[in-house]
N, C-alpha and C positions, 0 to 999 in steps of 0.2 A: 586252474585245472583245465586240461584240454581233452575233449573226447577223441579217442583214437580213430583215425581214418586209415584203414588198412591199405587202401589203394588210392591212387590218384583218380578222382572223379572227373569225368570229362565234362566240358562245357556242353550245355544242351544245344543241339542243332537249331539254328535259327529257321524260321519258316521258309525263308528264301532258299537257304542251302538245302534244306530237307526236300523241298519240291524239286530242286534242280538235280540233286544226286539220286534221290529215290531210295527205296528200302533195300535194294539188293546191291547197292554200291559197296565194293570191297573197302575194307578198312584202309588199304593202301592207296585209295583215291578219295579219302575223306579228311579234309584238314582239321576237323574237330576230333578225330580219333588219332591219338599219337602215343597213348600210354595206358593200355588196359591192363589192370592187375599189377602194375608197377608200384612199388613202395615209394614213398616220398623221398626225394633225393636228400643225401646227407653228406657230411664230410668223410673223406677217406680215413678209415680207422679199422682196427682189427681187434677182436675180443681175445683176452688172455685169461688163463686160470688164476694168475697171481700178479701182484704189482711188480715183482722182480722180473717176470717175463715181459710184462708191458714195458718196463724200463729198457730191457734189451731190444725190444721193438723188431723182432724177427718175424714180420707179418705172416708170410706163408708157412713159417715154421711153428706157428702157434698150434697147440693141440686142438684148438677150436676152429682151425681153418684147413680146408682141403683144396689145393689147386686142381683144376680139371683140364689144364693145358695138356696137349699131347695129341695122340692119334684119335680121330673120330671117324666114324663111318660117314660117307658122303655120296650124294647123288646130285648130278647137275641136270637141270632141265632148261631148255632154251626159252620156254614161255610157261606162264602159270598153268595153262590147260594140260600140259604134259607132265606136271609134277606128280609124284606119288601121293595121292590124297590121304591114304590111310597109314602112312609110314609111322605115325606117332604111337600106334598101338604097341604095347610091350611085346606082343608075340609076332610082330612083323619080322619077316626074314630078310635081313640086310646082308646076308653072306656074299651076295653077288655085287655089293657096292664097293666102291673104291674107299681107300683111307685118305684122310687129309689132315694136315697139321692144323691145330688150333693153338694160338691165333695164326691166321694167314689171310691173304687175299686170293680167292680162287683163280683169278685171271693169271696170277704169277705162277700157278701150278698147272696151267694148260687148259683151264676151263673158261671158255668165253674169251673175249678180246679186251685187252687194256685200251682204254680210250683216253686221249688227252684233248681237252678243249678248254679254252680260257673263259669265254663268255657264253657261246652258243650251247644250249642244252643238248646233251647227246641223245635226246629223244624228242619227238614232236611236241612243240610248245602249245599246251592247251590246259592250263591249270584248272582244277587239280588232277586232271586225268593223265593216265600213262598208257602207252601203246601196249595192248595185251598181246600182240604178236611178237613183241621183242622186249621182254622183261624177264631175264633169266632168274631162276629160282634155285637156290642151293638148299638141299635137305640134309640135315645133320642128325646123327644119333650117337649117343655116348652112354656107356654103362658105368656105374660106380656103386660102391658099397660104403655105408656109413660106419664110422668107428663105433665099437660097442659103448664107448664112453659118452656118445651123443644120445644115447637112449633116453627118451623123455624130454629132450631139449628141442627147442625150435631150430629150424634149418632154413637158411636164407641162400638163395641162388643169386650170384652176382656176376654181371657182365660188365666189363669196363667199356665195351663198345662193340657194335656190329653195324654193318652197312648193307642195306639202308633200312628196311623194315623187317621185323622178326616176330614170328609167333613162337611161343615156347610151351611145350607140354612136358609133364613129368609123370611117368608111368601111365600114359594115355590121358591124363587129365590136363586140361588147358590151364596153364599158369597165367598167360596173358599175351599181350602184343605190345611191341614198342617200336618206335622209330628212334633208335638210340644211337644213330651215327655219331661217333666222337663223344658220346655221353654215357654215363653209367646207367645201369638198370638193375634193380633188385626185385626179387619175387620171394614172398614167403611160401615155401613149399612144404611146410611142416605137416600139413594134412595130406600130402601126396606121397611122401616117402614111406618106405617100409624097411624091415630088416631084409638082408640079402641084396640081390641085384636091383638097382634102380636105373631107369632109362630116361635120359633127357632127349627130347626131340626138338629140333629147331628148324623152322622154315624161314629162310632169308630171301627177301626180294631185292633184286638189284635196284629197282626204282620204285619210289612211292611218291605220294603228293608232297612229302617232306623233302624230296629231291629238288623241288622248286625253290627250297630255301637253302640249298647246298650247292650253289653254282660257283664253287671256288675254282681258282686257276690252278688245277692240279690233275694228276691222273685220276680217272674215275674207276675205282676198284671196289670190289665187293667182298662180303664174307664176314665171319666172326673174326675180327682183326685185332682184338685186344684180349687181355687175360680173362679167363673164366674161373671162378672158384665158388665153393660153398663155405659157409661158416655157421657156427652153432651158437645160440645164446640160451640163457635161462628165460623163464617167463618174465622175470624182471631184468631189465637191461639198460645200459647207457645207449640210448637211441642215437643221439647226436649231440654235438657241442660246438660252440663258436668261441674260440680262444682269441680274443682281440687283445694282442700283446702290444701295448703302446708305451708311450713315455709321458712323463709329467711335463708341465709347461716349461720347465728348465732343461728339458731333454737330458736329464741325468738319471732319474729313478725310473724303473720299469713299473708299469701299471697293467696288470692282467685283468681284463673284464671278461669273465667266463660265464657263458650262457649255456646251460646243459639241459637236455631234454631226457628225462627218464621215462621208461615205459613199463607198464604192468599188463601182461597178457592174461593173467589169471583172473578169476572171479573174486578173489579175496583181496581185502585191503592189506597192504604190507608196510610195516615200519622198516625203513632202511636208512642208511647213512651214506652220504657221498663224501669221499675223501679225495682231496687233491694234493699232490706233491709236485714240487718243481725241483729238477736236478740240473746242475750245470754240466759242462762238457766232460768233466771228470767223474760224472755220476755221483756227485756230492749233493745231498739234499740241501736246498737253500731256502725253501719256504713250504708251508703246508697249511691246510685248512680242512675243516670238516663241517658238514651240515646234515642235520637230521631231516629226513624227507618221508612223509607218509604218502604212499602210492595207493590210491583207490583202485578198485578192481576195474580192469579193461579201460584204463585211462592213462594219460600221460601227465607229467608234471614238469614244469620248467623251474630250474634252480639257477639263481644268479649269485655269483661270488666275485668279489674284487680282492685282488692280492697285489701288494706293492713289493718291489725289490729295490733296495737302495743301491746306488752306483752300479746299475746293471751293465753288463757287457752288451753293447748295442749291436744289432744286426744291420749290415749294409752289404752291398755287392763287394765292397773292399774288405769288410770285416764280417764275414758271415757267422757271427757268434750265435750258437743255438743252445737252447735249453730243452729239456724234455719234460713235458707235462704228463703226469700219470694220474688217471682218474680211476677210482675203485668204488664199486658199489658193494656194500656189506649188508647182511641181514641184521635183525635185532639182537642176534647173539654174537655179532662181530665176525661172522664167517664171510669170506670173500665170495660174492656172487659172480662178479665179473670185473676185470680190469681192462683198461684200454689206455692208449697213449698217443701223443703227437709231439713232434718236435716243433718248437715255437721260437720265434725270434722277436725280440723287443725292438721295435722301430716305429717311427711316427711319419706318416705320409700326409702332406697337406699342401694346399695352395694358398700362398700368402704373397701379397704385393705382386701379383701376376706371375709368380714363379712356382714351379713344382719343387717342394722341399722334401728331403728325406733326413730325418733327425735334425731338422732346423737348418739344413744346408741345401743350397740350390744344386741340383744334379744336372750335369750336362749328359744327355742321353746319347750314348754311343751304341746305337742299336742295330739289330738285323731282324728281318722277318724270317720265320722258320716254318716250313712245311714238314710234316712227318714224311720222311722219305728214306728208303733203303734201296740200294741199287739192285738187289735180287729179291728182297722181301716186300717191295712196294711200300705200303703204309705201316708195316710192322717193323718197328725200330727197336733193336736190342739195346741192352744196357751199355755194352762196350761202345756202340756207335754214339749213343748219347754222351758218354764220357769223352769220346774223341771230339765231338762237337764242342763240348764245354772247354776242353783243353785248348783247342785251336782258337776258339773265341777269346778266351781270357789271355792267351798268349799274343793276341793281336789287338788288345785293348778294347775289346767289345764288352760292354757292361750291362746290356739290356737286350731282351728278346721279346718280340711280339708274336703271339701264338696265331699265326695266320693259317686259316681263319676259323679256328675251332679250338676247343680245349684239347690238349694233347694227353698222352699217357700220364697217369698219376706219378709214375716213376720220374718223369722229367722234372716235375715240380720238386720232388724230394731232392734231386741232384742240384737243382738251382738253389734251393734252401741251403744245402750243405756247402756248395762251392762258391756261391755268390754271383747270381745274375738277377737283375731286375726283370720282372715279367709283366707284360701287358697281356692279360688273359682275355681271350676274345670268344664271344658266343658263336656257336656253329650256325651262322646265318650269312649267306650271300645270295642275293636275288638279282644278280647283275643282268641276266638276259631279259628280265622284265623291265629294266631301266634303273638308273642310278642318278642321284642328285649330282649336279655340277657336270653332267656329261650329256647334256642335250635333253630334249623333251621326250616324254614317254606317257603311256596311257595309265593313269593312276586308277582308273575304274576297274582294272583287272589285276592290279599290282597287290600282292599280299601285304605289303607294308601299310596299305591304306584301307584294307578291308576287314571288317569286324570278325568275319568267320575265320580269319587266320590269327587273330589276336592271341588266343590261348597257346597256340603252337609256338608263336614267337616268344611269348612270356616264359613258356616252359624251358626253352633253350637258355634263357637268361638264368632261370632258377637253378637248373641242373649244374650250370657252370659255377655260379656263386656258392651254392650249398656245398658242392664237392670240394672247392679249392679255397674256401674262406679262411682256413687256418694256416695257409702257407705264407710265411713272411716275404718270400720272393715276389708274390703277387702284389704289386703296388698300384695297379690301375686295372679297372674293368673296362672292356670294350664291348659294345653291344652288337657288333657285326661289321661287315665290310660290303660296300657297294650294294646296298640293299634298299635304298629309298629311306625317307624319313617321315613316315606317316604317323597317325595317332597311335598305332601299335608300339612304336618306339618311344613316344613320349610316355606311354604307360610303362614301358620297360624301364626307362630311366627313373621314373618315380618309384617303381618297386625296388630297384637296386639301391637307390639312395635311402629308402626307408629300412632296408634290410641291413645295410652295411654303411655306417657313417665314417668308417676309418679309411676309406679309399676314394679317390676321385673316379669318375666315369668319363670315358672318352667315346666319341662317335664321329667319325670322319664325315658321315653323311649330313650331320647337323651343320657343318660349316661354323658359323658363329651364332647359330640358334641356341635357345636356352638349354637344350637337352644334351649338352656336352660341357664338361668342366675344363677341357683342354681343346684348344684349336689345333686340330691334327690333320692338316690337308695331306693329300697325296700328290706328289710330283708338281709342286708349285713352281711357278716361274721365278727366276731370280728377282725380277722386278717386284713381284708380289711379296716375296720375302723381305726385300728392302723396305717396302711400304709398311708391312706389319712391324718390322724392327724399329722404324722411325716413329711409330705412333706412341702417344703418351696417354691415350684414353683407354688402353686395354686393361682388362682385369684377369685375363687367362693366359697361361703360357702357350707358346707355339712349339709344338713337337710333331714333326712330320711322321705320319703313320707309315708312309712309303715314300722313298726318294732314292736318287742315285741308282737307277735301274741297271743292274750288273749283268746284262745279257751279253754273252760272248766276250769279246775284247772291248771292255767298257771301263767304267769308273773314272772317266775323264772329268776334269774341273771339280774334283771332290774338295780340294782345298778351298775353292771359291765359296762353296756352301758354308764352310766354317768361318771364313772371313766375315760373312754376314751374321752368322749365329753368334759369334763372339763380339759383335758390335753392340749388342743389346741384351740386357739382363733377362728379358722375357722370351728370348729366342733360345731354346734349350735342346736342340739336336733333332734326332729322328731315327727311323728304322730303315736301313737299306733294304731294297728289294733285290735279291733275297739271299738266303744263306747257301743253299745247296742246289746244284744243277739236278733237275729231276729226270736224269737219264736212267733207263732200265737196262741192265746188262744182258746182252743176248749175243748170238753169233750169226754171221752171214753164211751164205751157202758154202763158203770155203772153210768154215770152222773158225774164222777169225772173230774175236770178241769185239764188240762195239757197244756204245750206249745208245739205245733207241729213244726216239722222241715221237711227237704226235705224227700220225700217219703210218708209223711202222706197225708191225704185228698184224698186217692185213686190215688195219683200221681205216683204210681209204674208203670203205663203205659208210663210215660215220663222219660227221663233221669233226675236224681237228684243226689245231693251230700250230702245226709244224713244230719248230724248236722253240716256241715261246715259253716252254717250261724249262728251258736251259738258260737260267739267268741268275746263277748263284755265284758266290765268292769262292766256293770250293766245288770240286768235281763230285760226282756221285760217290766216289770212293774216299772223299774228303781230302784229296790233294788240293792245296791252295792254288787259286788263280794268281797270276802276277798282280792283279789289281788289289788283292788283299793286303799287300805290303804298303800300298798307298793309304788304305784305310787305317792300318795300324799306326802309321806315322801321324796322320791327321787326328786320329782319336786319342793320341797319347795325353796323359794327364800331367806328365812332367814335360814342361816346355822350356825352351831357351830363346832368349832375345838378345840381339846385339847391343852392346854398349860401345866398345871400341875394340872390335875383334883383332885388329892389326896389332894391338898390344896384349891380346889374349884376354880381354875383358868382355864378359857377357853376363846375362842375368839368368838365373834358374828360378822357375816359377812352379810352385806346387799347387796343382788344381785338383788334387784329391780332396775328399770331404772328411776323411778319417785316418789318413796315413801320413806319418812323418817320413821325410826323405832319409832319415837315418837308417831306414830299411833297405837302402839301395847303395850300390857302389857306382862311382862315376869315373869316366876316363876321357881323355882328349888326345887328339892327334893333329900334328901339323904336317901338311902335305905340300911338297913342291913338285909341280908337274905330275901329280898323282902318286908320288912316292913318299912314304913316310920319312920325315927327317927328324921328328922329335915326338915324344908322347909322354903321358903322365896320368896320374890318378888323383882324385880328391874325394873328400867325404863332406856330407852336409847334415846338419840337424835343422830341418826346416819344417815347421808345422803346416798343416793343411791351410790353403788359402793365402800363404805367404810367398814372398819372393826375396831373392838375395843376390847381390852382385858377387861374381867370382872372377878371379884373375888367374889364368893358367900361365905358368912360367915359361912361355914360349921363347926360344932363342931370338936374339936380335938379328934380323936379316934386313937387307935392302929390298923392300917390297916393289921397287921400281927397276929391278934388274932384268926385266923381260921374261920372268917366269910366272907361272900360275902358282898361287898360294891359297890353300884352303885349311880352315880349322874345323875339325869334326869333334863333336861332343856326344857322349853316350851315357845312358843309365842302365844298370843291370840289377837284377834281383840279387840280394845278398844271401838269402836263404831260399831253399826250394821245398816243394811239396809234390804230391802226385799230379798236380795240375800244371804248375809252373815250376820248372827246375831252377836251381841256383845258377847264377851267371847268365840268366836269360835276358836278352836286350829288351827293354821296355820302352825306351825313348831314344831319339837321335836328332841331331841337328847339324847342319854344315853351313859355315859362313865362308863366303868368298872374300878373301883378303886382297887379292890382286889378280888381274887377268894379264897373262903374258902375251908377248908378241907372237903372231903367227906368220911372220915373214919367212921367205924361202932362203935357206943358206946358199951362198955362192958355191958353184961347183969347184971341185978340187982341180979340175982340168979345164982349159979353155980351148982345147982342140975340138972343133965342131965335128958332128957326126958325118959320116960319109953317106951321100945320097945316091941311090941306084934306082933306076926305073926299068921294070920288066913287065911289059904289057900293062895290065891294070894294077900292078903292084908297085907301090912306092916303098922302098926299103931304106932304113936308116941304121947304119952300123955305128955304135957309140963306143966310147971307152968302157972298160969293164966287161967287154964281150956281150954287150946288150944290143939286141936287134929289135927294131920296131917296124911293123909293116902296116901299111894303109892300103885299103882297096879304093882305088881312084874312081870306081864306078858309083860307089855309094858314100865315100868319105869315112868309112868305118875303120878304126884300128882293130885288127884281128889277131895280131901277134905281138907279144912282148916277151922276148926270149932272152935268157941268160945262159951263156955257154951252150947255145942251141937247144935249150930246154924251154919250150914255150909255156909261159905261166897262164896264158889265156886259153880257154877251151871254146872260143867263139869270139864274136865281135862285142866291143863295148857299145851299148845301145841306150838310147834315152828311155826313161821310165817315168810315166805320168799317171800310172794307174796302180791301185792296190786291190787285193781281193776284198770286196766289201765286207765290212764288219756288220754285225747284226744291227747296230745303230745306223750304219750307212743304208742298209736295206730299209730300216724303219723310216728314215727321212727321205727316201726315194733317191738317194744319191746314185744308185746304180743306173737309174734312168736319166736323172737330171745332168749327171756328169759323164754320161756314156760316151760322149764325143772323145773323151780322153782315152778310152779303153784301148783303141788301136791307133791313136794319133801318132805315136812314135813309130809304129810299124808301117804306117801308110805315109810317112813323111816323103816329100819330094825334094831331091837334091837340085838346087838351082845354081850353085856355084861351088867350086872347090879350088882353093888357091894354095900355093906353096911359096912362102917368103922366108927370108933369112934376116935375123937381127943379131949382128955381130956373130957370136959363136952358136946361136940357137936357130933351129929350123921351126917355122911356124906354119902349121896346116890349118886352114880355116874352111869348114864345110858349112854352107848356108842352105837351109831347107825351108820349105813352106809346109805348114800343117793345115791341109784343106779343111778337115773336120771342125777345126776351132778358129780358122781364119787368123793364124798367127805365124810369125817368123821365128825360126829356131836356128841358133848358131852354135856349132861345136868347134872349139879352137884347141889344137894340140900344140904344145910347145915342147920340142925335143931338145933337152939339155945335153951338153957334151958328155956328161958322166952317166948318161942313160936314164936319168929321171925324165918322166913324162908329165908335163903340166897339162891339166885338162880344165878348160873353161867352158861353161854352158850358159847360154843366154836365151831367154824367151821374151818375145815382145808381141803383144796383141796388135793386130792390124785393124781392129775395130773395137767398139765398146761392148761387144757381145761375147767375148771369150768367157767360157764358163769357169767357175771355180775349179781348181786343180785338186786331185787326190794327193799327188805328190809331185815333187820336181827333183829329178835325179837321174842317175845313170846306173846301169847294171853291168857288172863285170863277171862273166862266167869263167870259172877256174876249174882245174882238174879236181876230182873228188878227193884226191889224196891230201888236198889242202884243208885239213880237217881241224886245225888248231887255230882258234879265233882269239885274238887278244886286242884290247882296245883301251885307249885313255879317253874316258868320257863318263857318262852316267851309267851306273849299273849296281849290282850285277844282273838283276832281272830286267826283262824288257820294260821299256818306258817310252812315253810319247810326250809331245809338247804340253798336253794338258793333264798328264799323269806322271810326273817325275819328281815330286817333292821328296819322296822317300828314297829316290835313287841318287846316290852320292857320286860326286866326281872322284875318280880313282882309276887305277890300272887294273883291269879285270881280264879274266881269261876263261875259256871253256871250249868244249867240243862243239862242232857245228850241229851235231845231232841235238844237243841240249838247247840250241837257240830257237828251235821250233816248239812252241807251246801247243799241245794238241787240243785246241778248242773243239768241242763236240761237233759243232757244225764248222767245218774249216773256214778260215778267214785270215785276214792280215795278222801277222805275228812277228815277234822277234826284234822289233826296232830298238835302237839305242840313240839317245839324244845327246847333244853337246859334245860330240866326239871330236877330239883333236887329231887323233891318228888311230889307225887300226891295221892289224896284220893278219894274214891267213898263211899258214905254213904247214908243210907236211911234217912227219915225225922226225925228219933229219934237220928241221929248222929252215928248209928252203921254201921261199914263198914270196909274197908281195906285201907292200905297205902302201896305204893311202894316208896322206897328211893334208888336212884342210887348211885353206887360207882363211877360213872362218869356221865356226862350229858346224859340224855335219850331223846328219842322221845316218846311221849305218846299221845294216843287218847282214848276217851271213847265214844262208839257208840252202838246203838241198831241194827247194821247190821254188817255182815262180808264181806270180799272182794267177796265171792261167791254170795252174794245178789246183788252186784253191777256189777258183771263181766259177760258179755254175752257169754264168751268163745272165740273161735278162730274167730268168725265172728261177726262183729258189727251189732247188730240188732236194730230194731225200738224200743228202750227202752227209757222210760221217767221216770221222778221222780214218777209219779203216779203208776209205775210198781214195785216200791221198796216195799218189805214187811218188815216192821219194826217189830222186835221181841217184843212180849208182855211178854216174859219170861226172856230174857237175856239182860244184858249189857256186852259188850266186852271191856275189858281194854287191849289195845295194848301197850305193853312195849317194845320198840325197842332201840337198840343201834343207828341205823341209818336207813334212808330211802333214796332211790334215789331222786335226785332233780327233780324239775318240768320241767325245761327248759322253753323255751318261744321264742327262736330265730325264730322258725317257728313251724308249726304243721304238716309238711309233710316230715320230714327227719332228721332234726337236733335233737340230744338229749340234755340232760343237759350238761353243761360244765364239763370237765373231773374231776375237783375238787369236783364235786357233784355226782359222780358216785361211786358205790360200786364194784370196780374192784379188790380189794385185794384178795389174795388167802387164807387168814386166818382172822378170826374175833373172838373177845372175849369181853364179858362184863358181869356185874353182878349188882344185885340189891337185896334189902331186902324187904320182905313182912312182914307186921305186922298188927295186928288188930287195929281198931279205936273203942274205947268203950266210949259211952257217960258218962259224969259225973253223 
């Protein structure tokens, strides 16, 4: 029997902190005050009048639940001293106040300023104190009436979350105070409510001492930003329950270990019965138990029940099989006092042999980090956006989500239970600005992780997370926080979680390989450190990166390389990409054009900010996927294909699922010759999880040495669909190169050389086919390539050594280190121009010096009799100090009417040398407008790799073709790098600031371009194999006209 504790009792102030804070210190500057009057945290559940209603589980629709979301009265004060101090009085006149939606963030509705900062606190750092002159306060009032059926019952006021500190009054009486950012808070208001109108008053402070524990890398927004409701219970109630739904040692039968806390608020002893029933997905009862319980007056009683289910349908992210647990409390006459319910999933999570297992099988974590973010609502995310995220994640082979860096809305966990995503649930703790382990030295004498006066606040955030979410099968790991130090307070937190829940491991990145983590979960490890851990034989813990593959802007390079290492060792088990969604907020510029704002916008230049460092998702704020997400999908796929003898159509299919047979999928193959399909077919497989099988596609017999390219592509598709993943959705792909064709130049149909004319500085060549080519002899530039007097060029062909820096380029200082290339092509000096003939061909050779980089650059044009123009570009360093190149290529400006882009190479989405495993060889086409991907901060975009040829034509089919003598990088855009490059300083530049040309299309024809990188965005560059560090480069291609039939 447990004596009831109606509220959370605060830890007593230590002598030290009492003397330093003093008697008049506000609660919101006292780390020992974080939950006055709050009920003990419990699992999310709702009371129902009957078991049938509990089984239906319509939470807010229960007769015992009343949502309070909607319009509330609101007053905004810029600082505490200007707040309306007596507003909680029931008779206060709020008729002059504004109305605000609850839930919401008040900054998103025009009150105060949204602030984005990564590490730096948005207030002066002096824990636990807050600047009284700049701490906005929101005052809320709301009136409600209780249903008549609640008369004589207890009433509980529930907040799913508010930011950051909140006082609560009901009918003028103080219910309590909480720092409940991202955590639930409940108050027993039974003694405060009355018949008729009842008034809730809430006073919300933007910053509190708890804000020192909430230094997450996201928008700093405020208000009552999660659901609010009240619910009613009898004096006897089901207070809480822990439904540990596991499996037996053979992973076959389900074992429910149910721990229930019953509460009696009356003075009388009551004889009751606890009934439990378990229902399957079709609402058929599959198990039941009852237990008589005597409830002493004003006390609680704990009831333990164990229930087994034979041959249970197990829960996993692949097979999210759910049961419904219904608990009912009855009186001694058999009358229902209260029912409640929870969906449960039977699964077993454990660490064995240094591997994380789910249901006895090792799981490869294909994860992402997720912040709560909505482009117009800030941190208030609606159900449809959550469903959209789950759809997109699962359609791209993502199976796990880390709650970065706080527990999210309870609805999210319900949806992950239902649709199948593994969740690492993380406590709302980040203390980054005070210092973090593995990131350099810091002063532990002032750091909350190491100070006893902060211990209870840190432990409370663990408790509220674990108690709220303990019944969700999707939660497979607890995380104690992020970048917050690893002092004694976290060792205590680890011990508490392990004592409270033995069914899940605990991870903590800050621990490294210290004892207070069950998983080694580094962030942004180097490739070498990954290889080192992979090769070790002494490890006992799995290696799952809590953050990696920083997806800021045009990123996600070398993603395949991560998994080459991960799949080399059993204890390397994946990780969580940073992160899912670009945290842009939708707003409009002075011209009314919409754009996504980031740090420093909204007038926040008076506050510290970190520019666009919040724009690092795999999807845009409206959930449009970035091109990099396609690479993630390919690498994350659980159906994989390996070559056996692909020239004979033989390959291996591997099933890396843990619970899914491949009979659920359809398969197809295609044989391509020079990018065009010449044969295709389908096949079926019955292949259990963890197995592999050889397959032979009946490809036609062809001579693979006939000078053509041949590729064999294989695909897997869903056979059946549901609301998350439709039927015929591609889940896996692979392409095998069977033969690489010759890229030699065909001989011209005519051998009559072009006619050469010289007119001042113009060298003109008239070729067969009515093709005219003109060279400016002053600078050696080809500026005209005309067919029937229609010039295809809209300017000169010029060298291109620079790209608009990506966010990763900025992060590794490439914009400065490689700045010499920015204008190297523009500032080149012509040192020689020659005109030679070779039989029927004219050869123009322009030699330049590039003073900024101390190199020699040569452009050679070969004019063929039939009007084809050969282009050869050569770069040679004249010293050992030539810097790495951004790109090596040429730019061809064409008239804007040449809007139809077609290419044979990798596609269809943009791809780069270190991000192209998902991009298959083929013939692709699209509009020039569609080649520009609108990264929120403009940067390099639109590249295609391994291009054999490309065309740009107008709507009549007239245009130009480039054909490589070796594979090319090609893009077709209506912008140049200068249009996307702010120069040496990163400016507040957005997609809406980009001026797209109405006159030109720029065809970029490159030998190579620097890789994107993606290990992080603050120092590491692309891997060395994707850098352009050679001291000489040479490539060539052919320009020819495209003339419609």
